[in-house]
TIKOLNU-978591 format. One line per field, with one value per atom (N, C-alpha, C): residue number from 1; residue in one letter; z, x, y. Coordinates in steps of 0.001 Angstrom, whole numbers, plus 524288, in hexadecimal, padded with zeros to 5 digits. Each point is the difference from the previous one (the first is absolute). Layout:
# residues N
i: NUM:...
aa: A:...
z: Z:...
x: X:...
y: Y:...
# end
This chain:
# residues 83
i: 1:1:1:2:2:2:3:3:3:4:4:4:5:5:5:6:6:6:7:7:7:8:8:8:9:9:9:10:10:10:11:11:11:12:12:12:13:13:13:14:14:14:15:15:15:16:16:16:17:17:17:18:18:18:19:19:19:20:20:20:21:21:21:22:22:22:23:23:23:24:24:24:25:25:25:26:26:26:27:27:27:28:28:28:29:29:29:30:30:30:31:31:31:32:32:32:33:33:33:34:34:34:35:35:35:36:36:36:37:37:37:38:38:38:39:39:39:40:40:40:41:41:41:42:42:42:43:43:43:44:44:44:45:45:45:46:46:46:47:47:47:48:48:48:49:49:49:50:50:50:51:51:51:52:52:52:53:53:53:54:54:54:55:55:55:56:56:56:57:57:57:58:58:58:59:59:59:60:60:60:61:61:61:62:62:62:63:63:63:64:64:64:65:65:65:66:66:66:67:67:67:68:68:68:69:69:69:70:70:70:71:71:71:72:72:72:73:73:73:74:74:74:75:75:75:76:76:76:77:77:77:78:78:78:79:79:79:80:80:80:81:81:81:82:82:82:83:83:83
aa: X:X:X:X:X:X:X:X:X:X:X:X:X:X:X:X:X:X:X:X:X:X:X:X:X:X:X:X:X:X:X:X:X:X:X:X:X:X:X:X:X:X:X:X:X:X:X:X:X:X:X:X:X:X:X:X:X:X:X:X:X:X:X:X:X:X:X:X:X:X:X:X:X:X:X:X:X:X:X:X:X:X:X:X:X:X:X:X:X:X:X:X:X:X:X:X:X:X:X:X:X:X:X:X:X:X:X:X:X:X:X:X:X:X:X:X:X:X:X:X:X:X:X:X:X:X:X:X:X:X:X:X:X:X:X:X:X:X:X:X:X:X:X:X:X:X:X:X:X:X:X:X:X:X:X:X:X:X:X:X:X:X:X:X:X:X:X:X:X:X:X:X:X:X:X:X:X:X:X:X:X:X:X:X:X:X:X:X:X:X:X:X:X:X:X:X:X:X:X:X:X:X:X:X:X:X:X:X:X:X:X:X:X:X:X:X:X:X:X:X:X:X:X:X:X:X:X:X:X:X:X:X:X:X:X:X:X:X:X:X:X:X:X:X:X:X:X:X:X
z: 232CD:8054B:802ED:7FD56:80289:80198:7FCD6:80157:804EF:80092:804B0:804CB:7FF5E:8046E:80188:7FC38:80142:802D9:7FF7D:802CE:805D3:8017E:80583:80119:801FD:8007F:803CB:803C9:803A3:7FD58:7FB79:7FD2F:7FCF8:7FEDB:7FD14:80381:80507:803B1:80220:7FEC3:801A7:805D5:802A3:805A2:80300:7FD69:8024E:7FF13:80402:7FF3A:7FBA1:7FF91:7FBD0:7FAB7:7FFB7:7FB28:7FE76:803E7:7FEEC:7FD74:8021D:7FDC4:7FA96:7FF63:7FAF8:7FBE2:80158:7FC3E:7FEA6:803E8:7FEF8:7FC41:800D8:7FC89:7FA85:7FFB8:7FAED:7FCF8:802A8:7FD6A:7FE54:8034E:7FE97:7FB22:7FFC6:7FB71:7FB14:8006A:7FB68:7FE41:803C0:7FEA0:7FD90:80212:7FDD8:7FA74:7FF2D:7FAC8:7FC1D:801A0:7FCA4:7FEB6:803E9:7FF1E:7FC21:800A3:7FC7D:7FA6D:7FF60:7FAC5:7FD60:80319:7FDC2:7FEE1:802A1:7FF69:7FA9A:7FE02:7FB06:800AE:7FCC3:8001F:7FD89:8021B:7FD96:7FACE:7FC59:7FB17:800C7:7FBF0:80077:8019A:7FDD8:80137:805C2:801D9:8056F:803C0:7FE98:80347:80064:7FB90:80009:80359:7FFB6:80323:805D7:8018C:8057B:801C1:7FCAF:80157:800A7:7FC9C:80065:804FD:80136:804C6:804D7:80014:80470:8005D:7FB9B:80000:80201:7FE56:801E3:805E1:801CF:805A0:80309:7FE0E:8028D:80033:7FBB6:7FFDD:803DB:80039:803A4:805A0:80150:80559:80148:7FC4D:800DE:800E2:7FCFC:8009B:80550:8019C:80521:80453:7FFA8:803EF:80028:7FB76:7FFBC:8025F:7FEC7:8020D:805EC:801FE:805B0:8029D:7FDD9:80242:7FFC1:7FBA6:7FF52:803E0:8012C:803A8:8059D:80152:80576:801BE:7FC6F:801A6:802DE:7FDD8:802F9:80508:7FFCF:804B5:8043F:7FE97:803BD:8023D:7FCC5:801E9:803C7:7FF0B:80390:80536:7FFD7:804C5:8032A:7FD6C:802BA:801B2:7FD06:80187:7FCF3:7FB8E:7FC6D:80286:80289:802A7:7FC5E
x: 8232F:7FF65:7FC02:7FBC6:7FBE6:801F4:8038D:80216:8034F:802FB:8032D:7FC8F:7FBAF:7FC89:7FD02:7FEA5:7FD03:80347:80529:80349:80026:7FEC2:7FFC1:7FA7F:7FC89:7FA7A:7FEFD:8036E:7FF06:80088:80294:80081:7FB0F:7FCB7:7FB39:7FB37:8009A:7FBA8:7FF4E:7FB93:7FF2B:7FEDF:7FEC3:7FF1A:8052A:80445:8053A:80227:8024C:801F8:8040C:80371:803EE:7FD60:7FC58:7FD24:7FCC1:7FDD2:7FCEE:8036A:804AF:80394:801D9:8015A:801EF:7FBB5:7FB4A:7FBB9:7FE88:80026:7FEE2:803F1:80508:80417:7FF77:7FEB4:7FF63:7FB68:7FB88:7FB6F:80116:802D4:8016B:80373:803B2:80369:7FCF8:7FC62:7FCE3:7FC7D:7FD91:7FCB0:80337:804A3:80367:801A8:80153:80198:7FB7F:7FB44:7FB6A:7FF07:800B1:7FF3E:803FA:804EB:8041A:7FF11:7FE16:7FEFF:7FB73:7FC39:7FB74:80115:803D2:8010F:80246:7FE8D:80229:801F5:803AD:801F4:7FBE9:7FF5F:7FC37:80215:7FC6D:801AA:8009D:8019E:80135:7FB34:7FB77:7FB3C:7FE7C:80034:7FEA9:803EA:80503:80401:7FF2D:7FEB5:7FF22:7FB47:7FBE7:7FB59:8013E:80310:80185:80375:803AA:80389:7FD07:7FC33:7FCE1:7FCBA:7FDB2:7FCE1:80359:804C3:8038C:80190:80118:80182:7FB8C:7FB3B:7FB79:7FF60:800BD:7FFAB:80420:804CE:80431:7FE96:7FE08:7FE91:7FBA0:7FC10:7FBAA:801EA:80331:80205:80388:80325:80353:7FCD0:7FBE1:7FC9D:7FD4B:7FE1F:7FD7E:803EA:804B6:80401:8016E:80083:8014C:7FB9D:7FB28:7FB84:7FFAB:800B9:7FFD4:8044C:804A8:8045A:7FED1:7FDD6:7FEBB:7FBD5:7FC45:7FBD5:801F7:80346:8018C:80475:802D6:8041D:7FD9A:7FBFD:7FDA9:7FD50:7FD78:7FD65:80400:8046E:8041A:8023C:800A1:801F6:7FC27:7FAFD:7FC13:8002B:80068:8000F:804F5:8047C:80503:800C5:7FE4A:8005B:80407:801A6:80368:80461:8039F:80451:80448
y: 56235:801E6:7FCB9:7FE91:7FD01:7FA98:7FDB5:7FAD7:8004A:8043D:800A9:800AB:802E8:800E7:7FB16:7FCAC:7FB49:7FBF9:80043:7FC42:80134:804D2:80180:801FD:7FCA0:8017C:80486:800E4:80448:8054F:8002D:804F2:8016D:7FC0F:8010B:80056:7FEEB:80017:80585:80276:80567:80078:7FBAA:80047:80016:7FE97:8003D:80586:80278:80559:80076:7FC33:8002F:7FF4F:7FC5E:7FF1B:804B2:802AA:804AE:80430:800CA:803E9:7FE5E:7FB0D:7FE16:8004D:7FE50:80030:805A7:80372:8057F:80256:7FED9:801FE:7FDAD:7FB04:7FD65:8025A:800D1:80241:805A5:802EC:80559:80003:7FC6B:7FF9F:7FEAD:7FC61:7FE88:80481:802B1:80476:80462:800EB:80412:7FEA6:7FB1E:7FE39:800B6:7FE9C:8008F:805CA:8036B:8059B:80225:7FE97:801F0:7FE24:7FB3B:7FE03:802D4:801DF:802B5:805BB:80248:80598:80128:80491:801C9:80595:80183:8055F:8038E:804B6:80393:8020C:800D3:80251:805E8:802C7:80592:8032E:7FEB6:802E7:7FF42:7FB33:7FEE4:80285:7FFD1:8026D:805E1:8027A:805A5:8015D:7FCD9:800F4:7FF9E:7FC23:7FF56:80486:80194:80451:8051B:80103:804CA:7FFE2:7FB84:7FF99:800EA:7FDE5:800E2:805B7:8027E:80585:80368:7FEDB:802F6:7FF3D:7FB3F:7FEEF:802FE:8001E:80300:805C8:80215:80595:80132:7FCAB:800DB:7FFD2:7FC19:7FF98:8049C:801C6:80488:804ED:800A8:8048D:7FFF1:7FB69:7FF90:8014A:7FDF1:80119:805BE:8026A:80591:80344:7FEA0:802E2:7FF7D:7FB50:7FF32:80329:7FFD2:802FF:805D7:801D2:80587:801C8:7FCB0:80151:7FFDF:7FC39:7FF52:80391:8027C:803AA:804AE:802A1:80454:7FE37:7FB75:7FDFF:7FEF2:7FDBC:7FEE6:80514:803FE:80515:80292:7FF54:8022E:7FD1F:7FACF:7FCDF:80105:7FFDD:8009B:805AB:803A4:8056D:8031B:7FE28:802D5:80317:7FD6B:802BB:801A0
# end
């Protein structure tokens, strides 16, 4: 890829708008490739820990939503006038 880019110098010049876009895309691709190579799959213990943390978060958010709804139903009836 670098040989193709060096044959057209305007593609490697970051002061040129086309070169800026091409170099940005190239650097993003290289960074993405490096990230994918470093990533590993979680083992069973790590996966279970993440799943439990997500489940606890869902339960907490559900409880907060239920409590807010439970509190605001009577308040809304008082404001509107319970017709």
